[in-house]
C-alpha positions as CSV (number, residue, x, y, z in Angstrom):
1,M,-17.7,-44.3,22.9
2,N,-20.0,-43.1,25.7
3,K,-21.8,-39.8,25.8
4,K,-19.5,-37.9,27.8
5,S,-16.3,-38.9,25.5
6,F,-18.5,-38.0,22.6
7,L,-19.1,-34.6,24.0
8,L,-15.5,-34.1,24.7
9,A,-14.3,-35.1,21.4
10,C,-16.6,-32.6,19.8
11,V,-15.5,-29.8,21.9
12,I,-11.9,-30.7,21.0
13,S,-12.6,-30.9,17.2
14,L,-14.5,-27.5,17.4
15,G,-11.5,-25.9,19.2
16,M,-9.1,-27.3,16.6
17,T,-11.4,-26.0,13.9
18,A,-11.8,-22.7,15.6
19,G,-7.9,-22.4,15.7
20,L,-7.3,-23.3,12.3
21,S,-9.9,-20.7,11.2
22,A,-8.0,-18.1,13.2
23,A,-4.6,-19.1,12.0
24,D,-5.7,-19.3,8.3
25,K,-7.8,-16.1,8.1
26,K,-6.4,-13.9,5.4
27,I,-6.5,-10.1,5.0
28,N,-9.2,-9.0,2.6
29,A,-7.8,-6.4,0.3
30,L,-9.6,-4.0,-2.1
31,F,-7.5,-2.7,-5.0
32,I,-8.7,0.6,-6.5
33,S,-7.8,0.8,-9.9
34,G,-9.0,2.0,-13.5
35,D,-7.1,5.1,-14.5
36,D,-3.4,6.3,-14.9
37,V,-1.1,8.0,-17.2
38,G,-0.5,6.6,-20.6
39,A,3.1,5.5,-19.8
40,H,1.6,3.2,-17.0
41,Q,0.0,0.0,-18.0
42,W,-2.2,0.0,-14.9
43,R,-3.9,-3.5,-15.9
44,V,-0.6,-5.1,-16.1
45,T,0.7,-3.6,-12.8
46,Q,-2.4,-4.3,-11.0
47,E,-2.4,-8.0,-11.9
48,E,1.4,-8.0,-10.7
49,Y,0.4,-6.5,-7.2
50,R,-2.4,-8.8,-7.1
51,A,-0.1,-11.9,-7.6
52,M,2.5,-10.7,-5.1
53,L,0.0,-10.5,-2.3
54,L,-1.9,-13.6,-3.4
55,D,1.4,-15.7,-3.6
56,S,2.4,-14.6,-0.3
57,G,-0.5,-16.6,1.0
58,K,-1.7,-13.8,3.5
59,F,-4.1,-11.9,1.3
60,D,-7.4,-12.2,-0.5
61,V,-7.9,-9.8,-3.3
62,R,-10.7,-8.0,-5.1
63,I,-10.0,-5.4,-7.8
64,S,-12.4,-2.7,-8.5
65,E,-11.8,-0.5,-11.4
66,D,-14.4,1.8,-10.4
67,M,-13.5,4.0,-7.5
68,N,-17.1,4.8,-6.6
69,I,-17.2,1.5,-4.7
70,L,-15.8,4.0,-2.0
71,E,-19.3,5.3,-1.7
72,S,-20.5,2.2,-0.2
73,S,-19.7,1.9,3.5
74,K,-21.4,-1.4,3.7
75,A,-19.2,-2.7,0.9
76,L,-15.8,-1.3,2.4
77,N,-16.6,-3.1,5.7
78,K,-15.9,-6.5,4.4
79,Y,-12.1,-5.3,3.8
80,D,-9.2,-4.9,6.0
81,L,-7.0,-2.9,3.7
82,I,-7.7,-0.5,0.6
83,F,-4.8,-0.6,-2.0
84,F,-4.5,2.4,-4.4
85,V,-3.2,1.4,-7.8
86,R,-5.0,4.0,-9.6
87,S,-3.7,7.4,-10.4
88,N,-6.9,9.5,-11.2
89,V,-5.3,11.4,-14.1
90,S,-8.7,11.9,-15.7
91,G,-9.7,14.0,-12.9
92,E,-13.0,12.0,-12.3
93,P,-14.5,13.6,-9.2
94,L,-15.1,11.7,-6.0
95,S,-18.0,12.1,-4.0
96,D,-18.1,13.8,-0.5
97,Q,-19.4,10.4,0.6
98,A,-16.8,8.4,-0.9
99,K,-14.1,10.7,0.7
100,A,-15.7,10.6,4.3
101,N,-16.0,6.8,3.9
102,L,-12.2,6.4,3.1
103,E,-11.3,8.9,5.7
104,Y,-13.4,6.9,8.4
105,F,-12.0,3.5,7.0
106,V,-8.6,4.4,7.9
107,N,-9.2,6.7,10.9
108,N,-10.9,4.0,12.7
109,G,-8.1,1.4,12.4
110,K,-8.0,-0.1,8.9
111,G,-5.2,0.1,6.4
112,L,-4.4,2.0,3.2
113,V,-1.4,1.4,0.6
114,I,-0.6,4.0,-1.8
115,N,1.5,3.0,-4.8
116,H,3.6,5.0,-7.2
117,M,1.8,7.7,-8.5
118,A,-1.4,7.2,-6.8
119,S,-0.6,9.9,-4.2
120,G,-1.3,12.6,-6.9
121,S,-4.9,11.4,-7.7
122,F,-6.7,14.2,-5.8
123,P,-4.8,17.4,-5.6
124,E,-7.6,19.3,-4.0
125,W,-8.3,16.8,-1.2
126,L,-6.2,17.6,1.8
127,E,-7.1,14.8,3.9
128,F,-6.1,12.3,1.0
129,K,-2.7,14.3,1.2
130,K,-2.4,13.7,4.8
131,M,-3.0,9.9,4.7
132,C,-0.5,9.7,1.9
133,G,2.2,11.8,3.9
134,V,4.1,13.0,0.8
135,Y,2.5,13.4,-2.6
136,W,3.1,13.6,-6.1
137,S,2.7,17.0,-7.7
138,P,4.5,17.9,-10.9
139,R,3.3,21.6,-10.6
140,D,5.1,21.9,-7.3
141,G,8.4,20.4,-8.7
142,S,7.8,16.6,-8.2
143,G,9.4,14.3,-11.0
144,H,12.2,11.9,-11.8
145,A,15.2,11.4,-14.1
146,P,14.0,10.2,-17.6
147,G,13.1,6.8,-18.1
148,T,13.8,3.9,-15.5
149,H,17.1,2.8,-14.4
150,V,18.8,0.5,-11.8
151,F,19.4,2.2,-8.4
152,D,20.3,1.3,-4.9
153,V,17.8,1.3,-2.3
154,T,18.8,1.9,1.3
155,V,17.0,0.6,4.3
156,T,17.1,3.5,6.6
157,N,14.9,2.1,9.5
158,Q,15.6,-1.2,10.9
159,D,13.3,-0.9,13.9
160,H,10.0,-0.6,11.9
161,P,8.2,-3.9,11.5
162,V,8.0,-3.3,7.8
163,T,11.9,-3.1,7.3
164,K,13.0,-5.0,10.2
165,G,15.7,-7.4,9.1
166,M,15.5,-6.2,5.5
167,S,18.8,-5.6,3.7
168,N,19.5,-2.9,1.1
169,F,18.3,-3.8,-2.4
170,Q,18.3,-2.6,-5.8
171,A,15.3,-1.4,-8.0
172,D,14.9,-1.1,-11.6
173,D,12.3,1.9,-11.7
174,E,11.7,5.5,-11.8
175,L,13.2,7.1,-8.7
176,Y,10.3,9.6,-7.4
177,S,11.9,12.8,-6.2
178,A,10.8,16.1,-4.7
179,L,7.7,14.9,-3.4
180,V,5.6,17.5,-1.4
181,V,5.3,16.9,2.3
182,A,1.6,17.3,3.4
183,P,0.7,19.8,6.0
184,D,0.6,18.9,9.8
185,T,1.7,15.4,8.9
186,K,4.2,13.0,10.7
187,Y,5.6,10.1,8.7
188,D,8.4,7.4,9.1
189,I,10.9,7.0,6.3
190,L,11.6,3.3,5.6
191,V,13.8,3.3,2.6
192,T,15.6,6.1,0.4
193,G,17.2,6.3,-2.9
194,K,19.9,8.6,-4.2
195,T,18.4,10.8,-7.0
196,T,19.7,12.0,-10.3
197,F,16.8,14.5,-10.9
198,E,17.8,17.9,-12.0
199,S,18.7,20.2,-9.0
200,R,18.3,17.6,-6.5
201,K,21.1,15.2,-7.6
202,G,22.6,13.3,-5.0
203,M,20.0,13.7,-2.4
204,N,18.4,10.9,-0.8
205,E,14.7,10.6,-1.5
206,P,12.1,8.8,0.5
207,L,10.7,5.9,-1.4
208,A,8.6,4.1,1.1
209,I,7.2,5.6,4.3
210,T,4.3,5.0,6.8
211,V,1.8,7.2,8.3
212,N,-0.3,6.8,11.4
213,Y,-3.8,8.3,10.4
214,G,-6.2,8.2,13.6
215,K,-6.2,4.6,14.5
216,G,-5.2,3.5,11.2
217,R,-2.1,2.9,9.2
218,V,-0.8,3.9,5.8
219,F,2.1,2.4,3.9
220,H,3.2,4.6,1.0
221,Q,5.5,3.5,-1.6
222,C,7.0,4.9,-4.8
223,F,8.1,1.8,-6.8
224,G,6.0,0.4,-9.6
225,H,6.2,2.0,-13.0
226,D,6.0,-1.3,-14.6
227,Q,5.8,-4.9,-14.4
228,K,9.7,-5.2,-14.6
229,A,9.9,-2.9,-11.6
230,L,7.5,-5.1,-9.6
231,K,9.5,-8.2,-10.3
232,Q,12.3,-7.1,-8.2
233,K,12.7,-9.2,-5.2
234,G,13.4,-6.5,-2.5
235,V,10.3,-4.4,-4.0
236,R,8.2,-7.5,-3.9
237,N,9.2,-8.0,-0.2
238,L,8.6,-4.5,0.7
239,V,5.1,-4.3,-0.8
240,I,4.1,-7.5,0.9
241,R,5.3,-6.5,4.4
242,G,4.0,-3.0,4.1
243,S,0.6,-4.1,3.3
244,E,0.4,-6.8,5.9
245,W,1.5,-4.0,8.4
246,A,-1.1,-1.4,7.2
247,A,-3.7,-4.0,7.4
248,T,-2.8,-5.5,10.8
249,G,-0.1,-3.4,12.6
250,S,2.3,-6.3,12.6
251,V,4.4,-8.3,9.9
252,T,4.4,-12.2,10.1
253,E,7.5,-13.9,8.8
């Protein structure tokens, strides 16, 4: 092989390598975990969420059971997505720096996923509520019928990238009801379920929504009481698609 042919071969090889790297680039997700109500086996559910994202082949996942990782903007820069499994029932305070870092992370174009009861983690933090769109607040009437049960989930938005082409499915979970709408917040409802909770019986409750927060995207879904709930095919598909959308703004098949 002459020098010219050798150089051409090197260029082609480098181009193929670069193409493969771009195609194979995975979404770096940081799970925030480490606290929840006694009825939630959070170490089990965090591993179930982790497995579903890894099994999709689209994500790399790191779990932090210390939410103070949010205090390091340098640490957060490594990630495309922050994934809240944690419900901060202990009331552990989050520093102003950590709050500012999370707001900056999402506002400047990255993704946030809120799962199950995590929306109630910081009742005094207004911007967190706005990122969630709706939030869990028993003192304001939020709740669910006792225990878990099988119910139908209706896909109400076929135009959104997360739910485009998805069919209605069944869940086996708690059906969160009467979530509180955050002030001055717009959100898109993706799926709903018909509740049996107290005075709201028969009403359709939003069970997965999206929020645009600055340049960033938030996917908030209410499923995930236990491992059984997260084994449901429709729920798994929804979480994977919603997480990819939050991180990238699109969903690949």
